[in-house]
Structures are given as C-alpha cells and as structure tokens.
Steps between C-alpha positions, in 0.01 A plus 500: 500500500410277216194339666340821629227654281506870427259719695288560190452129432437390858119530468478467122416130490126449431460249784640750749270775373196273520591385850556854625173616343308219672664576833422871470137423416465256790648746750351827377203410280413662172598864484239749385714591199520134394126463555442805279721347230293179510173692470648707216591178317146364549344823372737504201428136417126554528516781244657258250243225556174466310142443608281641773706650781371258763590200282860595425767281666662791684165618635415149617836470677443838667147400601635178652753695707232738625251226586763284675582801716137543602437792268239574240529656158230762456285476192566131432189358663324813619319787336723775364330753726634333814784698653840341537552639846559199724841427644529183294333634183731566206444606143546256211850473357424710193398791728810473718699823485863448591542873561222502762694447822185450709367231269837323486544514878150357552578218259838434665341494846231258383728259318779510756278496809473122519865427436476483121789745474707390798 
C-alpha cells in the first residue's frame, strides 16, 4: 500500500541504522573484524601525525586503551632490551602489524578482556 516502505528503504533511515548497530554491539560485543578496522585506522592516523611516536595523539589514545585494560606497552618506560613477552605486554602502536594474527589476537584479548569491547 501507500504507507508501507519498500524492502530496500526499511532500514535505510540513519536512526534505524544507529539503533540496530548499538543493539548489535550491546548483545554481541565488538567483532574481531571491527576491532581490526579500528586498529587499522589508529595506525593509519598515527602515520600522518608528526612528532615523536609516543607523543602523537593516536599513540596516546592507544596507550590509554592498553593501560585502562591493565596492559603495558613495552619500550615506553622500560629499557629496549626487555622482552615483550608477558600476557598483557603489547608493542607500541607504530610497531603494530595488522597482518600478524598472533599480535592482533593478543591485543584483542587484552582490550576486550575487561568488557571494553562488549
């Protein structure tokens, strides 16, 4: 009828999309693929920023996420010789390799462990 939207426009309204996205996040948490996209964006932004790596806005945001989750960024306050082998130790943002599945999984587990992603 006249008052019934077409199937293609039923979920096209921005408010509906935002609401469904929030509901999906609240029920399922952040998917690994979405987490990877967020880290990719941070890494990309950091490459465009100027100054020492640790002082760049993207690196500071990343460091805040890690520290709030109980983690530690290796090489920030310690000697460079110290291994980054602990369960909550992660490399600085500029050393994050998106293609390294082990590194990304460790980061996902750390940041999502305390409900940051769910």
